[in-house]
N, C-alpha and C positions, 0 to 999 in steps of 0.2 A: 786457773787451770791446773794448779797443783793439788796434791792431796789435801786432806783436812789439816788443820793447824799443826798437830803433832808431826805430820809427814813433811811439812814444808822444809824442815831442816835436815831431812834424810836425803842422802845422795841419790841420784837417779838409779844407780845400780842396786840400791837397797830397797827401792820402792815396791818392787813386786812382792817381796815377802811381807812387807808391812801392810800392803793392801789386802793380802790374803788373810791376815789376822783381822782386818776390819770388815771382811766381806760378809760374814754371817754372825751377828751377835749371838744367835741361838747356839752356835757351836760351843762357845765357852760355857754357857749354862749347862748344856748336856754333858760336857766333860766334867764339870764340877759335880753334877749329880752322880756321874759314874764313879768319881773318886770317893764320894760319900758312901756309896753302896759297898765300896771295898774297904772302908775304915773299920776299925774295931767296933764291936757291938756297943761298948760303953760310950762311944762317941756318936753313935748313929741317932738319928731323929726317931721319935715314936712312929710305929708303923702306920698310925692313923693319919699322919701328916704326909701329904702328897705334893711334891714339888711340881709346879706347872710352868715350864720355861716360857718366857714371853718372846715370841718370834716377831722381830721387827721387819716388816716387809716394805715399808714406805719410807723413802729418804725424807729428811727435812727439806722444806720448800727451797731454801737457798743453799743447800749443802754443797752443790758443785762449785759455788763461788768461794768456798773455803780453800779451794785448790788454786794455788798461786798463778800458774800459767793460764788456766781457764779464766780466772778473774781478769788478768791483763788483756787477753784476747777479747773477752766479753765487753770490757769497757771501751777498748779501742774501736771494735766493730760498731758499737752503739753510736759513738760520735760520728764515725765515718758514714754510717747508714743514714743518720739524720741529714747529713749533707747531700747524700745521693738522692733522697726523696725530695729535698729542696730543688735539686737540679731537675728531677723528673717532672715535677709540676710546672716548672718554668719552661722546660723544653717543649712539653706538650702544648702549652699555651702559646709559645712563640711560633711553633709550627702552624697552629691554627690561625694566628694573626697573619703569617706570611702567605698561606695558601688558601685559607678559608675552606678546607676540604678534609673530611674524615678519611678519605683515601690516603692522603699523605701522612696522617697519623699512623695508619697501619704500616706504611713503608718505613717510617722512621723507627717504629717499634721493631720491625723485622731486622733493620740494620743493626739495632742495638742488641737484640737477643738472638738473632739468626746465627751468629758465630757459635752459640752454645750447642748447636746441632752437630758441629764438626769438632771444634776445639775442646769441648768438655771431655770428649772421649780421649783425645790426646793428653789433656790435663790429668785424666785418671791414670794413664800409664806412667806419666811423669811423677805423679804423686806417690806411686808405689816404689819409686827408685831414686828420688832425690831428696835433699833437705827441704821439707815443705815450707819452713820458715823463710828461707832465701827466695823460693819461688813466689811466695806471697808478697814479700817486700818488693820484688821486681815488678810484679803486676800492679801493686798499689802506686808505684812511681809512674807507671805508664798512664794509669787512670787520672792521677793528679795532674800530669802535664796536659792531658786532653781537656780537663775541666778548665784549667787556666787559659788555654788557647780559645776555648769557646767563650769564656768571660771577656777576653780581649776583643774578639770579633763582635760580640753583642754590644759591648760598651762603645766601640767606635762606629757602630751602626753599619758594619761591613758584612754581617752574617747573611748567609743564604741557606736555602734548604739543602743544597748539595753539600755544603760544608757541615751542616748539622748531621746529615746522613753519614759522611765520612768519619767524623769524630765519634759518632755513636757506634760505628762499626769497630773502630779502634778500641774504644772502651769496652764494648761487648766481647771482643776477642780476649782482652786481658782478664775480664771477669770470668770468661769460660775456662781459661787455663787455671784460674785460682779456685774455682768452685769445688772441684773434687778434693783439693788439699784442705780446704776449710772443713769439709765434711769428714774426711778421713783422719783429721787431726784430733777430733774429740775423744775417741777411745784411747788415745795415747796420753791424754791429760787428766782423765778421771777413771776411777775403778768401774768395772763393768756393771756393778750393782746399782750405780747411780747414773748410768748413761742416759736413761730416759729423763732423769732430772736435768742433766746437762743439755740434752736436746730441747727440752721445754724452756729452759732459761735462755738458751741461744735463740730460740724462736721468739721469746719474750722481748729480748733486746731489739731484735729486728722489727718487731711489730710495735714496740714503743716508738721506734724511729718513724714508723709509718704514720703514727699519730702526730708526733711532734714535728717531723719534717714538713709534711704538706701544710699543717696549720701555720707554722712559722714562715714557711716558704711563700704561702699565699699573701701574708701581710708584708713580708720582706720584698716581694715582687711589686706590690702596690707602692712601696716606698722607694725602692732603689732600682727597680726594673729587673729584667731577667739576668742581666750581667752580674748583679749582686749575688743572686743565688748560685750562679756558676762559680764565682770566685770563692764564696764560702764553702762550697763543696770541695774545691781544690784544697783549701786549708784543712778540711776535715780529715783528709787522708794522712796528715801528719800524725794524728792520734793513733791510728792502727799501725803505722810504721814504727812508732816509738814502742808500742805495746809488743810487737813482734820481736823487736831487738832485745827486749828485756826477758823474753821467755827462754827457758831451758827445759827441754823435754827429752825423752829417751832417744838415743842415737838411731839413725836409719840403718837398717841391715844392709849387707853388701848387695850390690846390683848383680842379679844373675845374668849369665851370658845368654841372651836371647834377643831376637830382633824386636823392633817396635811393633811390627805387624803381628808377630806370634804372641806377644804379650797382650795385645788388644783382642786378638781372637780368643785367647784363653779367658779373658774377662767375659766376653759374650757367651762363650761356651758354658761357663759356670752359671751366669744369670739365667740364660734361657734353657739350660739343662736341668736346673733345680726348679721343680714345680711350684714350691712355695714362693720363691723369689720372683719367678716369671709372672705369676698372676698379680703380685703387688706392683710390678712395673706396668702391667696393663691398666690397672686402676689409675695410676698416676698419669699414664698417657692420655686417658680419656679426659681427666681433669685439666691437664696441661694444654691439650689441643682445643677443647670445646668449651672450657669454663674460664680459665684464667685470662684469656685474651680480652675479655670485656673491659679489663682495667685500662687498656690502652685507649679506650674510647670514652672514658669518663669526662675528659675535657669537652668533647663534643656534646655529651648529654648535659653538662653543666651550662654551657653557653646557649646551645640551640634548642634544647628540649625544656630545660628548667629555667632558662633565662637568668643565669647568675653570672657574677663577675669572678675574678681570680680568688677572692676570699671565699665565695661559695664553692668553688672547685676545691679549695683547700679543705673545707669542712667535709665535703663528700669523701675525699681521699682519707681524711683523718678518721671518719666513721668506720671505714673498712679496716684501717689500722687499729682502731680501738677494739673492734670485735676480735681481731686477730691477737691483740695483746691479751685480752681476757682469756682467750683460748690457750695461749701459751702459759699463762699463769695457772690455769686449770691443770694442764699437763705436768707442769713443774711441781704442783702441790700433790696431785694424785700419784704421780710417779708411774706406776704400772697399773692402769685401770682394768677393772673387770669388764667382761663382755666387749672386748676390743673389736671383734668382727662386727657386732651389732652397732657399735659406735661409728666405725668407718662407714657402714652402710647408711645409717641415719644421717650423719653429718654430710655425707656425699650427696644424698638426695636433697637435703635442705639447701646445700650450697647451690646446686643447679636451679632449684626452685626460686631461691632468692635472686639469682641473676635474671631469671625470667620476669620476676616481679619488678626488679629495677628497670629492665628494658622497657616494660610496658607502662611504667609509672610516669605521670606528668606532675606529681606533687613532690615538692622538695623534701618535706619531712618524711614522707613514705620512702623516698629514694635513699635518704640517710639511714633509715631503719633497715632497708634491704642491704645496704652496704655493710652495716654492722653484722647482720646475720651471715652474709656471705663470707666476710672476713673470719668470723668465729668458726664457722663450720669447716672452711678450707684448712685452717691450721690444725684443728683437732684431727682431721682426716690424715693429712700428710705427716704430722708428727708421729702418729702411731705407726704409719707405714715406714717412715724414715728409721725409727728406732728398731723396728723388727728387721729391716734389711741390714742395719749395722750389726745386729747381734747374729744374724744368720751367716754373714760373710766371714770367711777366713781372713786372718790378719794380712796375709800376703796378697789377697785379692780385694781388700776393702776399698782401696782407692779407685780401682776400675769398676767395682760394683756401684759405688756411689756416683761415679761419673755417668753411668748409664741412667741411674735414678735422676741425676741433675739434668741430663739431656731431656728426659721425659717431662720433668717438672718445669724446667727453665728454658729448654731449647725448643720445645714444641709450641709454646704460646706465640712466638713470632709467626709461625706458620698459620696458626689460628687467626692472628691479627691480619695477615694477608688475605685469608679466606673471608673474614668479616669485612675488610675494606673493599674487596672485590664485590662481595654481595651487596654492599651498601651503594654501589653504583647502579644496581638494578632494582633493589627494593629499599625502603626506608631503613636506616641504620638500626632503629629499635627492633624491627622484625628480623634483621640479620643476626643481631646479638641474641635475641630471645630464641630464635629458631635453632641456633647452634647449641644453646644451653639445653633446649628440649631434647635434641639428639643425644647430648651427653648424658642426660638423666636416663634415657632409655637404655643406652649402652652400659652404663654403670649398673643398672638393675639387672640387665641380662647376664653380666659377668657373675654377679652374686647368685643368680638363678642356676647357672651352669656349674658353679663351684661351691657346693654346699659347705665344704670345709672352711671357707672364708668366714663363716659366721662365728667360728671359734677363734681363729687367728692366733693360735698358741705357738 
């Protein structure tokens, strides 16, 4: 997360000027051309020779990883996220074994992600006014303890659905408080011109873990049981804690004298008062409420629709992660793609269409393909929106802005899971999931129809 290699040895206080020098390679070329035009005639180039400065607009694919602090956080988060996905697959399978009900999958998903609806907003206010690193370390310790407790309960065969729900709520609360700090930290660790590259690489590590975690987790659960996955997840938090302790980033500005409520209201006033930011939040809201929740029901589809075991479930989840990984690599490579509005629209429509295809599929290979497409399209869509919101937000409001984004993207899926779980008690689960995705597709298209400026998204 530090600057490029030459900047790694520069003190924090000096980074700003160094990054400005690196911000636009074309500036140096233009200045050089200007100096040449002012040189004596004897030293000037012939008039027929015309200098055409090369403007570099796309960062190198791994450029953000040349920044020390970003590299530390990227590596630690990757290992920790592998453990988290190993726990997710084991937890869903265990709930299905204990209850034999898709409804309880929705309840556990709500307990895990429901706190994001409330505590992410609080975490956004905190992120703007405390040392983000210390907050992240504290929340990682809470999640590590929860994973070890669940491992012990499962190992001694004392686990119940109530206990899973309680520990899922604790983990979800800690995750909600941490999410805005994770988002708001990025612009402090890399120059603005490669923020899109950093967002893409950050998404890449998360989605690499979505491939590796469920795949390894499926086989590990077959060998060691669910308790082994929970224990390994607990150990994985050590990696991100060590990474955070080694980071050193610009000091936090002084805390203004204002109440918690007034700071929260200020964040909402900015997000919903700015037309460009507001419509981006609505797009994420539709995806988070009506699209993303289908992931909570993949264990049900794997066992009851596709008739697969834990290894098959792991492959289904890995397919979604693989698609998302390729999407993140695409974003990291392209940097700032053209036609961003059209990309968001196209990938959003395909995302919902792939969910509908997955819900109605009874073929394992087709379901794997739909998972891949859904994962790819979702990440392209949200990465573009995420980057745009980061760049639009003022520094002093970025934590609160990204907490509202995180609430829409991460906090609404549990509500959607509850909706799908409730619907599955009245209609078959595939129809419930497919119907919600169809509604999401229509709403997504309507937003673009009403806001023509979204097609540019500049």
